[in-house]
MARTORKOL-487803 format. One record per residue (C-alpha): residue number from 1; residue in three letters; chain; y, z, x. Coordinates in steps of 0.25 Angstrom, whole numbers, plus 5000, padded with zeros to 4 digits. Each point is the difference from the previous one (the first is absolute). Layout:
<NUM,ALA,A,<Y,Z,X>>,
...
***
This chain:
<1,UNK,A,<4467,4776,4764>>,
<2,UNK,A,<5011,5009,5005>>,
<3,UNK,A,<5002,5003,5015>>,
<4,UNK,A,<4994,5014,4998>>,
<5,UNK,A,<4987,4994,4994>>,
<6,UNK,A,<5003,5009,4988>>,
<7,UNK,A,<5001,4990,4988>>,
<8,UNK,A,<5001,4986,4995>>,
<9,UNK,A,<5014,4995,4995>>,
<10,UNK,A,<5005,4987,4993>>,
<11,UNK,A,<5010,4991,5006>>,
<12,UNK,A,<5013,4998,4993>>,
<13,UNK,A,<4997,4986,4995>>,
<14,UNK,A,<4988,5001,4991>>,
<15,UNK,A,<4995,4994,4987>>,
<16,UNK,A,<5009,5010,4992>>,
<17,UNK,A,<5012,4995,5007>>,
<18,UNK,A,<4998,4986,4995>>,
<19,UNK,A,<4993,5002,4986>>,
<20,UNK,A,<5005,5014,4996>>,
<21,UNK,A,<4993,5011,4992>>,
<22,UNK,A,<4997,5005,4986>>,
<23,UNK,A,<4992,5011,4993>>,
<24,UNK,A,<4988,4991,4998>>,
<25,UNK,A,<4997,5001,5015>>,
<26,UNK,A,<5000,5015,4999>>,
<27,UNK,A,<4991,4999,4988>>,
<28,UNK,A,<4990,4992,5008>>,
<29,UNK,A,<5002,5009,5012>>,
<30,UNK,A,<4996,5012,4991>>,
<31,UNK,A,<4988,4993,4994>>,
<32,UNK,A,<4995,4996,5014>>,
<33,UNK,A,<5001,5014,5005>>,
<34,UNK,A,<4995,5008,4988>>,
<35,UNK,A,<5014,5005,4998>>,
<36,UNK,A,<5001,5006,5014>>,
<37,UNK,A,<5013,4994,5002>>,
<38,UNK,A,<5014,5004,4995>>,
<39,UNK,A,<5013,4993,4999>>,
<40,UNK,A,<5014,5006,4997>>,
<41,UNK,A,<5013,4993,4997>>,
<42,UNK,A,<5015,5005,5003>>,
<43,UNK,A,<5009,4991,4992>>,
<44,UNK,A,<5015,4997,5003>>,
<45,UNK,A,<5011,4990,4997>>,
<46,UNK,A,<5009,4994,5010>>,
<47,UNK,A,<5010,4989,4998>>,
<48,UNK,A,<4995,4998,4986>>,
<49,UNK,A,<4986,4997,5004>>,
<50,UNK,A,<4987,5009,4998>>,
<51,UNK,A,<4993,5005,5013>>,
<52,UNK,A,<4988,5009,5002>>,
<53,UNK,A,<4995,5008,5012>>,
<54,UNK,A,<4985,4999,4997>>,
<55,UNK,A,<4990,5009,5008>>,
<56,UNK,A,<4985,5000,5000>>,
<57,UNK,A,<4989,5009,5006>>,
<58,UNK,A,<4985,5000,4999>>,
<59,UNK,A,<4987,4993,5004>>,
<60,UNK,A,<5002,4986,5005>>,
<61,UNK,A,<4985,4997,5001>>,
<62,UNK,A,<4997,4994,5013>>,
<63,UNK,A,<5013,5004,5006>>,
<64,UNK,A,<4997,5014,4997>>,
<65,UNK,A,<5011,5010,4995>>,
<66,UNK,A,<5014,4996,5000>>,
<67,UNK,A,<5014,4999,4995>>,
<68,UNK,A,<5011,4990,4997>>,
<69,UNK,A,<5015,5000,4997>>,
<70,UNK,A,<5008,4988,4996>>,
<71,UNK,A,<5014,4996,4993>>,
<72,UNK,A,<4999,4990,4990>>,
<73,UNK,A,<5010,4993,4991>>,
<74,UNK,A,<4997,4995,4986>>,
<75,UNK,A,<5001,4985,4996>>,
<76,UNK,A,<4991,4997,4988>>,
<77,UNK,A,<4996,5008,4988>>,
<78,UNK,A,<4985,4997,4998>>,
<79,UNK,A,<4998,5009,4987>>,
<80,UNK,A,<5006,5011,4993>>,
<81,UNK,A,<5005,5010,5011>>,
<82,UNK,A,<4992,4992,5010>>,
<83,UNK,A,<5007,4993,5012>>,
<84,UNK,A,<4996,4991,5011>>,
<85,UNK,A,<5007,5005,5013>>,
<86,UNK,A,<5005,4993,5012>>,
<87,UNK,A,<5001,5006,5014>>,
<88,UNK,A,<5014,5003,5004>>,
<89,UNK,A,<5007,4990,5009>>,
<90,UNK,A,<5003,5011,5011>>,
<91,UNK,A,<4993,5010,5008>>,
<92,UNK,A,<5004,5014,5004>>,
<93,UNK,A,<4995,5011,5009>>,
<94,UNK,A,<4988,5007,4994>>,
<95,UNK,A,<4989,5010,5003>>,
<96,UNK,A,<4987,5004,4994>>,
<97,UNK,A,<4990,5011,5003>>,
<98,UNK,A,<4987,5004,4992>>,
<99,UNK,A,<4993,5013,5000>>,
<100,UNK,A,<4987,5005,4995>>,
<101,UNK,A,<4998,5014,4994>>,
<102,UNK,A,<4987,4998,4993>>,
<103,UNK,A,<4993,5010,5010>>,
<104,UNK,A,<5010,5011,4998>>,
<105,UNK,A,<5012,5001,4991>>,
<106,UNK,A,<5007,5009,5010>>,
<107,UNK,A,<4998,4990,5012>>,
<108,UNK,A,<5000,4985,5001>>,
<109,UNK,A,<4995,4989,5010>>,
<110,UNK,A,<5010,4989,5004>>,
<111,UNK,A,<4994,4987,4997>>,
<112,UNK,A,<5012,4992,5006>>,
<113,UNK,A,<5015,5001,5003>>,
<114,UNK,A,<5007,4986,5001>>,
<115,UNK,A,<5014,4998,5004>>,
<116,UNK,A,<5001,4985,5004>>,
<117,UNK,A,<5011,4995,5008>>,
<118,UNK,A,<5002,4988,4991>>,
<119,UNK,A,<5007,5001,4987>>,
<120,UNK,A,<4991,4999,4987>>,
<121,UNK,A,<5001,4997,4985>>,
<122,UNK,A,<4986,5004,4999>>,
<123,UNK,A,<4993,5011,5009>>,
<124,UNK,A,<4985,5002,5000>>,
<125,UNK,A,<4989,5008,5007>>,
<126,UNK,A,<4985,5000,4999>>,
<127,UNK,A,<4989,5008,5007>>,
<128,UNK,A,<4987,4993,5000>>,
<129,UNK,A,<4992,5012,5004>>,
<130,UNK,A,<5006,5009,4989>>,
<131,UNK,A,<4989,4997,4990>>,
<132,UNK,A,<5000,5003,4985>>,
<133,UNK,A,<5013,5008,5000>>,
<134,UNK,A,<5004,5008,4988>>,
<135,UNK,A,<5014,4994,4995>>,
<136,UNK,A,<5004,5014,4995>>,
<137,UNK,A,<4998,5006,5013>>,
<138,UNK,A,<5008,4991,5008>>,
<139,UNK,A,<5015,5002,5003>>,
<140,UNK,A,<5010,4990,5004>>,
<141,UNK,A,<5013,5002,5007>>,
<142,UNK,A,<5009,4988,5002>>,
<143,UNK,A,<5015,4996,5002>>,
<144,UNK,A,<5009,4989,4998>>,
<145,UNK,A,<5013,4999,5008>>,
<146,UNK,A,<5011,4993,4992>>,
<147,UNK,A,<5011,5001,5010>>,
<148,UNK,A,<4997,4987,5007>>,
<149,UNK,A,<5011,4991,5000>>,
<150,UNK,A,<5000,4985,4998>>,
<151,UNK,A,<5013,4992,5002>>,
<152,UNK,A,<5007,5013,5000>>,
<153,UNK,A,<4995,5003,4986>>,
<154,UNK,A,<4989,5011,4999>>,
<155,UNK,A,<4991,5004,4990>>,
<156,UNK,A,<5007,5013,4997>>,
<157,UNK,A,<5003,4996,4986>>,
<158,UNK,A,<4985,4997,4998>>,
<159,UNK,A,<4997,5014,5005>>,
<160,UNK,A,<5010,5006,4990>>,
<161,UNK,A,<4994,4992,4989>>,
<162,UNK,A,<4986,5005,5003>>,
<163,UNK,A,<5005,5014,5002>>,
<164,UNK,A,<5008,5001,4987>>,
<165,UNK,A,<4988,4994,4992>>,
<166,UNK,A,<4989,5008,5005>>,
<167,UNK,A,<5006,5014,5005>>,
<168,UNK,A,<5000,5007,4987>>,
<169,UNK,A,<4987,4993,4993>>,
<170,UNK,A,<4990,5010,4998>>,
<171,UNK,A,<4988,4991,5004>>,
<172,UNK,A,<5007,4994,5013>>,
<173,UNK,A,<5012,5008,5005>>,
<174,UNK,A,<4992,5013,5003>>,
<175,UNK,A,<4992,4992,5011>>,
<176,UNK,A,<5012,4993,5007>>,
<177,UNK,A,<5009,5005,5011>>,
<178,UNK,A,<5013,4993,5002>>,
<179,UNK,A,<5007,5001,5013>>,
<180,UNK,A,<5014,4996,4996>>,
<181,UNK,A,<5005,5000,5015>>,
<182,UNK,A,<4990,4990,5004>>,
<183,UNK,A,<4998,4993,4987>>,
<184,UNK,A,<4985,5002,5001>>,
<185,UNK,A,<4990,5003,4988>>,
<186,UNK,A,<4988,5008,5003>>,
<187,UNK,A,<4988,4999,4991>>,
<188,UNK,A,<4989,5011,4999>>,
<189,UNK,A,<4989,4998,4991>>,
<190,UNK,A,<4987,5009,5000>>,
<191,UNK,A,<4990,5003,4990>>,
<192,UNK,A,<5005,4996,4986>>,
<193,UNK,A,<5014,5005,5002>>,
<194,UNK,A,<5006,4986,4995>>,
<195,UNK,A,<4998,4996,4986>>,
***
């Protein structure tokens, strides 16, 4: 539970960090929630390796309504066009907020706003008393700051790769804001606006 007693959040070291993730988990998650969850992926290449920014929102059952956002790197092809992804081996400053506008399309309720002090590879938020949320009435606002420097070599090139591969894509670029000065990507996902 965060210090504002607003929502539950996962630690950086979780089972996904050690075992990775793939689309089969999403299939099981959708089945378990009667399809009241939704993932989206933003793919990009960096140093000749395939990466993905994976985001989720929906009904997390006993955890309530929630959202997640993580960066993964592919290592294994499981089936045609299906990959098993490993968590990246670095962390970056990330934020994640979730809003509900099921009561009124003009207004929204804040479910949580999370800006942890520690860097993340995967950021989450779950609100146990936000029961039976409607995935299409949830809005995510998140950010990833790629400007952090490690050994005098930052992730600026990774930011540029992510930007160049997603900025003009009809199904992703429209929902991203790129802050070139701060090397930060803002993600805004509401309704069914990302295909």
